[in-house]
C-alpha positions as CSV (number, residue, x, y, z in Angstrom):
1,M,-58.8,64.4,68.8
2,N,-55.4,63.2,69.8
3,F,-55.4,59.9,71.7
4,D,-51.7,59.5,71.9
5,L,-50.1,59.2,75.4
6,S,-48.4,62.3,76.8
7,E,-44.7,62.2,77.6
8,A,-45.5,61.8,81.3
9,Q,-47.9,58.9,80.5
10,V,-45.3,57.2,78.4
11,A,-42.8,57.6,81.2
12,V,-45.3,56.0,83.7
13,R,-46.0,53.1,81.3
14,D,-42.3,52.5,80.7
15,L,-41.4,52.6,84.4
16,A,-44.2,50.2,85.2
17,A,-43.0,47.8,82.5
18,Q,-39.5,48.0,83.8
19,V,-40.5,47.2,87.3
20,F,-42.9,44.4,86.4
21,T,-40.7,42.7,83.8
22,G,-37.7,43.0,86.0
23,S,-39.3,41.4,89.0
24,V,-42.0,38.9,87.8
25,T,-41.1,35.5,86.4
26,V,-43.2,32.4,85.9
27,E,-41.3,30.8,88.8
28,R,-41.9,33.7,91.1
29,V,-45.7,33.8,90.3
30,K,-45.9,30.1,91.0
31,E,-44.1,30.6,94.3
32,V,-46.4,33.4,95.4
33,E,-49.6,31.5,94.3
34,A,-48.5,28.6,96.5
35,S,-48.4,31.0,99.5
36,E,-51.2,31.7,101.9
37,A,-51.7,35.3,101.0
38,R,-50.9,35.0,97.3
39,V,-49.5,38.5,97.2
40,D,-46.0,39.4,96.2
41,R,-45.1,41.8,99.1
42,A,-41.6,42.5,97.8
43,L,-43.0,43.6,94.4
44,W,-45.6,45.7,96.1
45,R,-42.9,47.5,98.0
46,E,-40.9,47.9,94.8
47,L,-43.9,49.5,93.1
48,A,-44.3,51.8,96.0
49,D,-40.7,52.8,96.1
50,A,-40.9,53.6,92.3
51,G,-43.9,55.9,93.0
52,L,-46.3,53.8,91.1
53,V,-48.7,52.9,93.9
54,G,-49.2,56.5,94.6
55,I,-49.2,57.6,91.0
56,A,-52.9,58.7,91.1
57,L,-53.0,60.0,94.7
58,P,-52.6,63.6,95.9
59,E,-49.1,65.1,96.2
60,T,-50.1,66.3,99.6
61,H,-50.1,62.7,100.8
62,G,-47.0,61.6,99.0
63,G,-48.5,60.7,95.7
64,S,-47.8,62.0,92.2
65,G,-51.1,63.8,91.7
66,L,-51.8,62.2,88.3
67,G,-55.0,60.5,87.3
68,L,-56.9,57.4,86.4
69,V,-55.3,57.0,83.0
70,E,-51.9,56.8,84.6
71,A,-53.1,54.2,87.1
72,C,-54.6,52.2,84.3
73,L,-51.2,52.2,82.5
74,V,-49.8,50.5,85.6
75,L,-52.6,48.0,85.6
76,E,-51.9,47.3,81.9
77,Q,-48.3,46.4,82.7
78,Q,-49.4,44.3,85.7
79,A,-51.7,42.3,83.5
80,R,-48.9,41.6,80.9
81,V,-47.1,39.5,83.5
82,V,-50.0,38.5,85.8
83,A,-48.3,40.1,88.8
84,P,-49.9,39.0,92.1
85,V,-50.3,42.5,93.7
86,P,-53.5,44.2,95.0
87,Y,-53.1,47.3,92.8
88,W,-56.7,47.4,91.5
89,A,-58.3,46.7,94.9
90,T,-56.1,49.2,96.8
91,V,-55.6,52.1,94.4
92,I,-58.7,52.0,92.1
93,C,-61.3,50.7,94.5
94,G,-60.0,52.0,97.8
95,A,-57.5,54.9,97.9
96,R,-58.9,57.0,95.1
97,A,-62.3,57.1,96.8
98,I,-60.8,58.1,100.1
99,A,-58.7,60.8,98.3
100,R,-61.8,62.3,96.7
101,F,-64.5,61.8,99.3
102,G,-62.8,61.2,102.6
103,T,-62.4,63.7,105.4
104,P,-59.0,65.2,106.0
105,A,-58.5,62.9,108.9
106,Q,-59.4,59.8,106.8
107,R,-57.0,60.9,104.0
108,D,-54.2,61.5,106.6
109,A,-54.9,58.1,108.2
110,W,-54.8,55.9,105.0
111,L,-53.3,57.6,102.0
112,P,-49.6,57.9,103.1
113,G,-49.6,54.2,104.1
114,V,-50.9,53.3,100.6
115,V,-48.3,55.4,98.9
116,A,-45.6,53.8,101.0
117,G,-46.8,50.3,100.3
118,D,-47.7,49.6,103.9
119,V,-51.5,49.6,103.5
120,V,-53.9,47.4,101.4
121,L,-57.4,48.6,100.9
122,T,-60.4,47.2,99.0
123,A,-64.1,47.7,98.3
124,A,-67.0,45.4,98.7
125,L,-68.9,46.2,95.5
126,A,-70.5,42.9,94.6
127,E,-74.0,42.0,95.7
128,A,-75.6,38.5,96.0
129,G,-78.5,37.9,93.6
130,V,-79.3,41.0,91.6
131,N,-75.8,42.6,91.5
132,D,-76.5,46.3,91.7
133,P,-73.8,48.2,93.7
134,L,-76.0,51.2,93.8
135,A,-78.7,49.3,95.8
136,P,-76.7,47.6,98.5
137,Q,-78.4,44.9,100.6
138,T,-76.2,45.6,103.6
139,H,-77.9,47.9,106.1
140,A,-76.3,50.5,108.3
141,E,-77.8,52.3,111.3
142,R,-76.5,54.9,113.7
143,D,-75.1,53.7,117.0
144,G,-74.3,56.7,119.1
145,A,-71.6,58.6,117.3
146,G,-70.8,55.7,115.0
147,W,-72.6,53.2,112.8
148,R,-73.4,49.4,112.9
149,L,-73.6,47.3,109.7
150,D,-75.6,44.1,109.1
151,G,-75.5,42.1,105.9
152,A,-73.1,40.3,103.6
153,K,-70.8,41.0,100.7
154,P,-69.5,38.2,98.5
155,V,-66.1,37.9,96.8
156,V,-64.4,41.0,98.1
157,P,-61.0,41.2,96.4
158,A,-57.9,41.2,98.7
159,A,-60.2,41.2,101.8
160,P,-58.0,38.8,103.9
161,I,-55.0,41.1,103.7
162,A,-56.8,44.5,103.7
163,E,-56.6,47.0,106.5
164,R,-59.9,48.5,105.5
165,V,-62.8,47.7,103.3
166,L,-65.1,50.3,101.7
167,V,-68.6,48.9,102.3
168,P,-71.7,50.4,100.6
169,A,-74.8,50.1,102.7
170,T,-78.3,51.4,102.8
171,T,-79.3,53.8,105.6
172,D,-82.6,55.4,106.5
173,D,-81.5,58.4,104.4
174,G,-80.3,56.5,101.3
175,V,-76.9,55.0,100.5
176,A,-73.6,55.6,102.2
177,V,-70.1,54.1,102.1
178,F,-68.3,53.0,105.3
179,L,-64.7,52.1,106.2
180,V,-64.8,48.7,107.9
181,D,-62.0,46.8,109.6
182,P,-62.2,43.2,108.3
183,G,-60.8,42.2,111.7
184,D,-63.7,43.8,113.6
185,A,-65.5,41.5,116.1
186,G,-68.7,42.0,114.1
187,V,-67.2,40.8,110.8
188,S,-66.7,37.2,109.8
189,L,-64.5,36.5,106.8
190,E,-64.5,33.4,104.7
191,R,-61.4,33.1,102.6
192,V,-62.0,32.1,99.0
193,V,-59.8,31.6,95.9
194,T,-61.2,33.0,92.7
195,T,-60.8,31.5,89.2
196,N,-57.9,33.8,88.5
197,R,-56.1,32.3,91.6
198,E,-56.4,35.5,93.6
199,V,-57.5,35.5,97.3
200,A,-60.8,37.1,98.1
201,G,-63.2,37.0,101.0
202,H,-66.9,36.5,101.6
203,L,-67.8,39.0,104.4
204,R,-70.7,38.9,106.8
205,F,-71.5,41.8,109.1
206,A,-73.4,41.4,112.4
207,G,-73.3,44.7,114.1
208,A,-69.9,45.5,112.6
209,S,-68.5,48.9,113.4
210,G,-68.3,51.3,110.4
211,E,-66.8,54.7,109.9
212,L,-68.8,56.8,107.5
213,L,-66.7,57.9,104.5
214,G,-66.7,61.6,104.2
215,D,-68.4,64.3,106.3
216,G,-72.0,63.0,105.9
217,A,-72.8,65.3,103.0
218,V,-71.6,62.9,100.4
219,D,-74.2,60.7,98.6
220,G,-72.9,57.1,98.7
221,R,-74.1,56.6,95.1
222,E,-71.8,59.3,93.9
223,V,-68.9,57.5,95.6
224,L,-69.8,54.2,94.0
225,A,-70.2,55.8,90.6
226,A,-66.7,57.2,90.9
227,I,-65.0,53.9,91.7
């Protein structure tokens, strides 16, 4: 079995290395880490302009249509310079799940913005106590045509700057994943700084509005297993 990178993968790796090493310095990282958001928005835009934010997203929504390996090659280069951008949260945890499991309307609403560098997404995968993402402690129940969520999610990466959070919750029928606006009136967000100096958020839901990811036929555990 050949584990060498393909020519396309080498090109992705080299482009990512060029963008990161050309834009990230120790001084720049210190400057960003001293800011409130702790995210280098200029670098995020540069990655988007280079096609690297959308590298693993569908071509129909402006992406390159490649896969997880290519996205991980970008992450590898990010890690080499400790670049303060929400790549893992947005692309791996958020956008890829919407691309695979979301409705056409949800894909249209969020993926082009991610590809353009305008949208930050994340997912609330951690659980307090026994940390089992497949058994979420947050509960969701129907509210007319929508859903209401109650519960809490700790240490959600990039939550203070995210437009939407993918939130797993138990329902009367099992497990589902919901798109939640962290600015919703039913959401309270406590900003925290993690040991790697990134900003995250403890989220609490008290009747928060949630939009079911997908058409209702998707098992939320399948979504979580794919993230």
